[in-house]
Each structure stands twice: as structure tokens, then as C-alpha cells.
C-alpha positions in Angstrom: 13.6 -24.9 32.3 14.0 -28.7 31.7 10.9 -29.0 29.8 11.9 -25.9 27.7 15.2 -28.1 27.0 13.5 -30.9 26.0 11.3 -29.0 23.3 14.6 -27.2 22.5 16.4 -30.7 22.0 13.4 -32.3 20.0 13.8 -29.6 17.2 17.1 -29.6 17.0 17.1 -33.3 16.4 15.1 -32.9 13.5 16.5 -29.4 12.0 20.1 -29.9 12.9 20.5 -26.3 13.7 22.0 -25.9 16.8 25.6 -26.9 15.9 25.5 -24.1 12.6 24.1 -21.5 15.0 26.5 -21.8 17.7 29.3 -22.0 14.9 28.0 -18.8 13.4 27.8 -17.4 17.1 31.1 -18.7 18.3 33.0 -17.9 15.2 36.0 -15.8 15.7 36.5 -12.4 15.0 39.9 -10.0 15.2 39.7 -8.0 18.5 40.3 -4.7 16.8 37.3 -5.4 14.6 35.1 -5.3 17.7 34.9 -1.5 16.7 32.1 0.9 16.7 32.9 1.2 13.0 31.6 -2.4 12.3 28.3 -2.2 13.5 26.3 -0.6 10.4 26.0 -3.8 8.9 24.1 -5.5 11.6 22.1 -1.8 11.8 21.3 -2.3 8.4 19.8 -5.5 8.7 17.7 -4.7 11.9 16.1 -2.0 10.1 15.3 -4.3 7.0 13.6 -6.7 9.6 11.5 -3.6 11.2 10.5 -2.6 7.5 9.6 -6.0 6.9 7.1 -6.2 9.9 5.8 -2.8 9.3 5.3 -3.2 5.9 3.2 -6.3 6.5 1.4 -4.4 8.9 0.7 -2.1 6.2 -0.4 -4.4 3.7 -3.6 -5.3 5.5 -4.9 -1.6 5.2 -3.2 -0.6 2.1 -5.3 -1.1 -1.2 -3.2 -1.0 -4.6 -5.6 0.4 -6.5 -5.3 4.0 -8.5 -8.8 4.8 -7.2 -8.6 3.6 -3.7 -4.7 4.0 -2.4 -4.9 7.5 -1.4 -7.9 7.1 0.2 -6.7 4.3 2.2 -3.3 6.0 3.0 -5.9 8.8 4.8 -7.4 5.9 6.6 -4.4 4.7 7.6 -3.4 8.4 8.7 -6.6 9.1 10.4 -9.0 6.0 11.3 -6.9 3.0 12.0 -5.3 3.0 15.6 -1.7 3.5 15.3 -1.9 3.2 11.5 0.0 7.1 11.0 2.5 5.8 13.5 3.1 2.5 11.4 3.4 4.4 8.4 5.5 6.7 10.3 7.8 3.9 11.2 7.8 2.5 7.9 8.6 5.7 6.1 11.1 6.8 8.3 13.0 3.2 8.1 13.2 3.3 4.9 15.2 6.9 5.1 17.7 5.4 8.0 18.1 2.1 5.9 19.0 3.8 2.9 21.4 6.1 4.8 23.1 3.0 7.0 23.5 0.9 3.9 25.5 4.0 2.2 27.4 4.7 5.5 28.3 1.1 5.4 29.4 0.7 1.5 31.8 4.0 2.5 33.3 2.3 5.6 34.0 -1.2 3.6 35.5 1.1 1.0 38.0 3.1 3.1 38.9 -0.1 5.2 39.6 -1.9 2.2 37.0 -4.6 3.0 36.2 -5.2 -0.9 39.6 -6.6 -1.4 40.7 -10.2 -1.9 38.9 -12.7 -0.7 35.9 -10.8 -0.3 35.1 -9.3 -4.0 31.9 -11.4 -3.9 30.6 -10.2 -0.6 31.3 -6.7 -1.9 29.7 -7.0 -5.4 26.7 -8.5 -3.3 26.9 -5.3 -1.2 26.4 -3.0 -4.1 23.4 -5.2 -5.3 22.0 -4.5 -1.8 22.3 -1.0 -2.2 20.6 -0.9 -5.4 17.6 -2.5 -4.2 17.5 -0.8 -1.3 17.1 2.3 -3.4 14.7 0.4 -5.6 12.6 -0.1 -2.2 12.6 3.4 -1.6 11.5 4.7 -5.1 8.7 2.1 -5.2 7.9 2.8 -1.7 7.6 6.6 -2.6 5.3 5.5 -5.6 2.8 3.8 -3.2 1.9 7.0 -2.0 0.3 7.6 -5.2 0.2 11.5 -4.6 1.2 14.4 -6.7 5.0 13.8 -5.8 4.8 9.8 -6.3 3.0 10.9 -9.6 5.5 13.1 -11.1 8.2 11.0 -9.5 6.9 8.0 -11.6 6.6 10.4 -14.4 10.4 11.2 -14.4 11.4 7.9 -13.9 9.3 6.7 -17.0 10.9 9.5 -18.9 14.5 8.2 -18.2 13.2 4.9 -18.9 12.1 6.4 -22.4 15.4 7.4 -23.3 17.4 3.8 -23.4 18.3 3.3 -27.1 16.1 0.5 -28.7 14.5 -1.0 -25.6 13.0 2.0 -24.2 9.3 2.0 -25.3 9.0 -1.4 -24.0 10.9 -0.6 -20.7 8.2 2.0 -20.2 5.2 -0.1 -21.5 7.0 -3.1 -18.8 7.0 -0.5 -16.1 3.7 1.3 -16.7 1.4 -1.5 -17.7 0.5 0.3 -20.6 1.1 3.4 -22.3 0.2 5.7 -19.5 0.0 6.0 -15.9 -3.0 4.4 -14.1 -4.1 1.3 -12.2 -2.4 -1.3 -13.6 1.2 0.8 -13.0 0.4 0.8 -9.1 -0.4 -2.7 -9.2 2.9 -3.4 -10.7 4.9 -1.3 -8.4 2.7 -2.6 -5.5 4.1 -6.4 -6.9 7.9 -5.0 -6.6 7.9 -3.3 -3.5 6.0 -6.0 -1.5 7.1 -9.3 -3.5 9.9 -9.0 -5.9 12.5 -6.7 -4.3 12.3 -7.6 -0.5 12.6 -11.6 -1.7 15.7 -10.6 -3.6 16.8 -8.7 -0.7 16.0 -11.5 1.6 18.4 -13.8 -0.7 21.3 -11.4 -1.0 21.1 -10.6 2.5 21.6 -14.3 3.4 24.2 -14.8 0.8 26.0 -11.8 2.2 25.9 -13.1 5.7 26.9 -16.8 4.6 30.3 -14.8 2.9 30.8 -13.0 6.0 30.8 -16.2 7.8 32.9 -18.2 5.7 35.6 -15.7 4.7 35.5 -13.8 8.2 35.2 -10.0 9.3 37.5 -7.8 7.8 40.6 -7.0 10.0 41.0 -3.6 11.2 43.4 -1.8 8.2 46.6 -1.2 9.7 49.2 0.8 7.8 51.6 -1.4 6.2 49.4 -4.7 6.4 49.5 -5.4 2.8 47.0 -8.0 0.9 48.4 -10.8 -1.1 46.3 -13.3 -2.7 49.0 -16.1 -1.7 49.5 -15.4 1.7 46.7 -13.5 2.9 44.5 -16.1 3.9 46.9 -18.2 6.1 47.8 -14.6 7.7 44.2 -14.0 8.5 43.5 -17.2 10.4 46.7 -16.8 12.2 45.8 -13.6 13.5 42.1 -14.6 14.8 43.8 -17.7 16.6 46.5 -15.2 18.0 44.3 -12.2 18.6 40.6 -13.2 18.1 37.5 -13.8 20.2 34.1 -15.3 19.7 31.7 -12.9 17.9 29.1 -13.8 20.9 29.6 -12.4 23.4 32.7 -10.2 22.6 31.4 -8.1 19.8 27.7 -8.2 19.5 27.3 -6.2 22.5 28.1 -3.0 20.4 25.9 -4.2 17.7 22.9 -4.6 20.0 23.6 -1.2 21.1 23.9 0.6 17.9 21.0 -1.2 16.7 18.5 -0.5 19.8 19.4 3.2 19.3 18.7 3.6 15.8 15.6 1.7 16.4 14.9 4.3 18.9 16.0 7.0 16.4 13.2 5.9 14.0 10.5 6.0 16.5 11.5 9.4 17.5 11.6 10.9 14.1 8.0 8.5 13.5 6.8 10.3 16.7 7.6 13.6 16.0 7.6 14.3 12.6 5.1 11.8 11.7 4.3 9.9 8.4 5.5 11.1 4.8 1.9 12.3 3.2 0.3 11.5 1.0 -0.1 15.0 -0.3 -2.9 15.9 -3.0 -4.1 13.1 -5.0 -2.3 12.7 -8.4 -3.6 15.3 -11.0 -1.2 15.8 -14.1 -3.0 19.1 -14.7 -1.7 20.6 -11.5 1.8 21.7 -12.0 2.3 24.2 -9.0 3.0 21.2 -6.7 6.6 21.3 -7.4 7.0 17.8 -6.7 10.7 16.6 -5.1 11.2 13.1 -4.2 12.7 11.7 -1.1 16.0 12.7 0.2 18.2 10.2 -1.4 16.9 11.4 -4.7 17.2 14.8 -4.4 20.6 15.1 -5.9 19.2 13.7 -9.3 16.3 16.1 -9.0 18.7 19.0 -8.7 20.9 17.7 -11.3 18.3 17.0 -13.8 16.6 20.8 -13.0 19.9 22.5 -13.8 21.8 20.4 -16.5 20.9 21.9 -20.0 18.2 19.9 -21.9 21.1 18.3 -24.4 22.7 16.8 -21.5 20.0 15.5 -19.7 20.3 11.9 -21.8 23.8 11.2 -21.7 23.9 12.0 -17.8 21.2 9.5 -17.1 21.8 7.1 -19.5 25.6 6.7 -19.0 26.7 8.4 -15.8 24.8 5.3 -13.5 26.4 2.7 -16.1 29.4 3.9 -15.7 29.3 4.1 -11.7 27.7 0.9 -11.0 30.1 -0.6 -13.3 33.4 1.0 -11.9 31.9 -0.4 -8.4 31.4 -3.8 -9.3 34.7 -3.8 -11.1 36.7 -1.8 -8.0 37.9 -5.5 -6.3 39.4 -6.6 -9.4 41.3 -3.7 -10.0 42.2 -3.0 -6.7 42.1 -6.6 -5.1 45.7 -6.4 -3.5 47.5 -4.0 -1.9 47.1 -1.3 1.4 44.0 -1.5 3.0 44.1 1.5 5.9 42.8 4.4 4.7 45.6 6.2 6.4 48.1 5.2 3.0 44.9 5.3 0.2 44.8 9.2 -0.4 42.6 8.6 -3.7 40.2 6.8 -1.3 39.8 9.2 1.0 39.6 11.9 -1.9 37.2 10.2 -3.9 34.9 9.5 -0.7 35.1 13.4 -0.1 34.5 14.4 -3.3 31.5 12.6 -3.7 30.1 13.5 -0.2 30.6 17.2 -1.2 28.9 16.6 -4.6 26.0 15.1 -3.7 25.4 17.0 -0.6 26.1 20.3 -2.5 23.1 19.1 -5.6 20.9 17.6 -2.2 21.0 21.2 -0.9 20.1 23.1 -4.2 17.6 20.7 -4.7 15.6 23.1 -2.1 15.3 26.0 -4.7 16.6 24.3 -7.9 13.8 25.1 -10.8 11.3 22.6 -11.4 12.7 21.5 -14.8 13.6 23.9 -15.5 11.7 26.7 -14.8 7.8 26.5 -13.9 6.2 30.0 -12.4 3.6 30.4 -15.3 0.0 31.0 -14.9 -2.7 29.5 -16.8 -5.2 32.5 -16.1 -3.6 34.4 -18.6 -5.9 34.0 -21.9 -4.7 32.9 -25.3 -3.2 35.4 -27.2 -6.0 36.8 -29.9 -4.2 36.0 -33.0 -4.1 32.4 -32.2 -7.8 32.1 -32.1 -8.6 34.6 -34.4 -10.3 33.2 -38.0 -10.9 29.8 -36.1 -13.4 27.3 -36.5 -15.8 26.6 -33.7 -13.8 23.6 -32.8 -10.5 25.3 -32.7 -11.4 27.6 -30.6 -13.0 25.1 -28.2 -9.8 23.7 -27.9 -8.2 26.5 -27.0 -10.6 26.5 -23.9 -9.4 23.1 -23.3 -5.7 24.1 -23.7 -6.4 26.9 -21.2 -8.7 24.9 -18.7 -5.6 22.0 -18.6 -3.3 24.3 -17.6 -1.2 23.1 -20.7 0.5 26.4 -20.3 2.2 25.8 -17.1 4.6 23.6 -19.1 4.6 25.0 -22.5 4.7 28.7 -23.7 2.6 30.4 -26.7 3.5 33.8 -27.9 6.2 34.1 -25.6 4.2 33.4 -22.5 4.3 30.3 -20.4 6.2 27.7 -18.8 9.5 26.4 -20.3 9.3 22.7 -19.0 7.8 21.5 -22.3 8.9 23.1 -25.8 7.5 25.9 -27.3 4.0 25.6 -29.4 4.0 28.4 -31.7 5.1 25.9 -34.3 4.1 22.5 -32.9 1.8 21.9 -36.0 4.9 21.9 -38.1 6.9 19.2 -36.2 4.2 17.0 -35.3 1.4 15.1 -37.7 -2.3 15.4 -36.8 -1.8 11.5 -35.3 1.3 12.3 -33.6 -0.2 15.0 -31.5 -3.2 12.9 -30.7 -0.3 10.2 -29.5 1.9 12.8 -27.5 -1.4 14.3 -25.8 -2.9 10.9 -25.0 0.5 9.0 -24.1 2.7 11.4 -23.1 6.7 11.0 -23.8 9.9 12.4 -23.1 9.1 14.6 -20.2 5.5 14.8 -20.9 3.0 13.0 -18.7 0.2 11.3 -20.3 -3.1 12.8 -20.4 -5.5 9.8 -21.7 -7.1 9.9 -18.3 -7.9 13.5 -18.0 -9.3 14.1 -21.4 -12.7 13.1 -22.9 -12.6 12.1 -26.3 -14.2 15.4 -27.4 -11.9 17.0 -25.5 -8.6 15.5 -27.0 -10.4 16.3 -30.9 -10.8 19.8 -29.8 -7.5 20.3 -28.6 -5.4 18.7 -31.2 -7.7 20.7 -33.6 -6.5 23.7 -31.9 -2.9 22.7 -32.0 -2.8 21.8 -35.4 -3.5 25.7 -36.4 -0.4 26.7 -34.7 2.2 27.2 -37.6 3.7 30.0 -39.2 1.4 32.1 -41.9 2.4 30.6 -45.6 3.8 27.4 -43.7 1.2 24.2 -44.1 1.3 22.2 -41.1 3.0 18.5 -41.1 1.2 15.7 -42.8 1.7 12.0 -42.9 2.7 11.2 -46.7 2.0 7.7 -46.3 -1.7 8.1 -45.5 -2.2 10.6 -48.3 -1.0 8.0 -50.5 -3.4 5.5 -49.3 -6.1 7.9 -49.5 -5.1 8.5 -53.4 -5.3 5.1 -54.2 -8.2 4.5 -52.5 -10.2 7.4 -54.9 -9.0 5.7 -57.9 -11.8 4.3 -59.9 -11.7 0.4 -59.0 -9.3 0.6 -56.3 -11.9 -1.6 -54.0 -12.5 -4.1 -56.9 
């Protein structure tokens, strides 16, 4: 023991960490706050540490390559000793972390802990919640299976709708116009380096502010927050009825965190890891892809909303919600803290819980954006291939083989996820059709990696025949002017 004390003293004289650690451990907290309602923040920190450890272990095997990601996860599941368990711990840890952070935010809101002088603490907490959701989304992409592919396609579709900068955001997100190897590399960097680094920095800042400003006291009815006198009253409370965090309050945090870790391990053992499901293939639509539970409400919302309402809901709703969370401590920074005297706060939480719970439940049977029960085995109606050239008929075969009718109807038969194609040649020119097929756009994935140049040429040739009789297909007037100019005598002199 003397040797350990000497070694510890040697390090402390050089690092000078002993005093700050003792100050943090012994900082006084109001006795009433040593409650089971105050254990969620420390539990979220412990689960985040679990995510860091398991993530490092998985990175030794995982290959962030479009060609190898799915295979490396299969190897972890079946070939590496306890690889499946580490994957399961990481996956279930992500689910628990999202749930605990959400519960912690609700507890802070109901207990008025965002009020003066803890405004910045709340704002940092909002960013921690957003980054936790970002970690969860990028983690699902790492599986790079059917669910991940289509989830990423929907994410790119949402980003493409942002005014002005939408196309640039999609290119930055995907590393190009289509989902490919560069896409997975970028999301790997986000999931392993950028977001965890930001989380560590913001967690450190969050803990520092908790230590400097103190843990929020129990919200007693009638105890009003006033900017001029609150800090003096809080310090008087900690002196009069305070206790050191260690050992008075920490045992509940340790007990609850241990319980959460056991629950994560139990779920990992019993349910196993998440996926991966089938290898990503945009031509297979019947997979009915669904996101992990924390985004199921958005899946149901997009499935059930009218198409005209999707863009406003996606672009305006989140901005209003995040802005409201960030402005909350400035709008309601003083006054009553107790939830017993804040009925609007309680009703808001109940309304949001019922709304998100209802949409999450509806996601179990909500149609896949919005209707996906077509069968590509139905032949292309004869009238669409009658009198066509060999190349156009070959395009009809490509249209059939690639299961385009799972999303698009033709002759009133087919899916309704994408627009009807009976008159597509009137809406899009030859170049626009090629760009749409190869690069995708809107809700349509990019098929550039799944079609050969010959197949693309044939498919577009067939699509150009899809226009009403007597109505010419769309054409590029500017190109026709260039062609006419080139045909003039002396145009190239």
C-alpha cells in the first residue's frame, strides 16, 4: 500500500489532479437530489463508455468497404469468438443510450433544471441528444444491409429537399451522386471519429457545468427562480442541507448504472445482434426496410403523410422543434420549477409521448412510402411494346428484370411509391431520364451501380416511348439550337 501511495503521490505532484478530483467527488449536493430521479445522466455516461469500448473492439474486424462491410459483419457473427456478443452489446447499448438520454431530457424539463443559471447546460444537453441520434443513425448505416441502404436513400432524399444547398449536401453525404464505397467510408468516419469526438468534448463541458453550477435542487412547489437571488439561495441550501456527492449520492448512480449494464448484457445474450439482413440491392423492394426504433415514428409519418406534405414536415418541423428546445431556457428561464405547478409542461410531455408512441406503433403496419404490394412478374402491357424497335423492347425487358414496377405503375398496374410512368417521356428529356436512372433523386435511389451502360441505354430508349399518341416527347430546345447551328455551312470555320 505504501508503494501504491508513493506512485500515486509521484503522479499527483506532476499532474496536479488530486485536488480537482477530490473537489469533484466532495462537491455538495442538496440532500433531496440524491434521488432515483437524478440517476439518468450518469447512466447515459456509463453506456456511452460501453459504446466506446465495444466500438473500438469492433473496429479491429469491421471493414468500412461497400464490398466487404456485409461480409465482415457476417464474420463477426459466426467466425470471431464472442464477436456476435460484442456486436449485440454495441447495438443494444445504442438503443439504451438513446432511451436514457431522452428520459434524462424529459426529467430535466419537468424539474425545471434548464432555468437560470443552467441555460448553457440545457443547450449542451440538446446537442448531446442530437449527436446521440446521429450516432444511432450512422451506426445503422454501418450494417450496410437492405435496411441501411434504403435508410440512407431516405436520408439522402431528405437532404436533397433543402433549398439551394440540397444537391451539395447529398454529394457531401454520399461522396458522389450515388450510394457507393465512398458513402460508407464517410459514414464510418462520422460514426467512429467525428461524432464520438464531439460527444466526448460536449460531455466534458456538460460535466464541468454541472460541477460549477451544482446539481439542480428538488423542485419544491413555491420555490421560485429569480435571477438576482437564486445563486445565493442555492449556496445557502447546500450549506444548510447539503451532502458530499461521494459517498452520499453516488451509490444510487452506481447501482442504477450497473442495472442498466446488466440489462444491456441480458438483451444482447437473449436477442443477439441487429442484422445484417440481406446484402444491399436497390432492385429488391419487398424487404420492407424499417429503421431502428428511435426513427420508426418518422418512418410512419413519411408513409402516411400526403406527398405534398412530406417536404414541409421534413424541413420545417425539425427546425422549429430544435429552435424551440434551444430557446426554452431564455423564454422560460425564471419562475416555478415544480412540475406540480406547471401543467402546460406536463401536458406537453404527455402529448409528445402519446404522439411518438402512436406513430411508432403505427410503423409496424404503415405502408412503405406509401404502397408497395406490386409484383414485377406481371408482364409489361402489350400496347407499350407494340411497334417498338429491338432496342426499345430490350429496354422493356430491363424494366421488367430490374423490378421497376415495384415502385412505378405502368398501365395502371404496379407500385405507387414513385410516379406513374405512362407519360414519363413528356415530363423528362432523354438526358434527364439518363440522369434520373443513374443518379436517382427525390425518393428514387441511384441505379448507376446496378445497370450496365447497355442496359441504361435500352431502358431509357423504352422510357422515351411512354407518351400519349399524338403528343411528342419532351426535348431539349437548347441542344436542338446547337445542332442546327452546327449544320449551317461554315459553322466550324
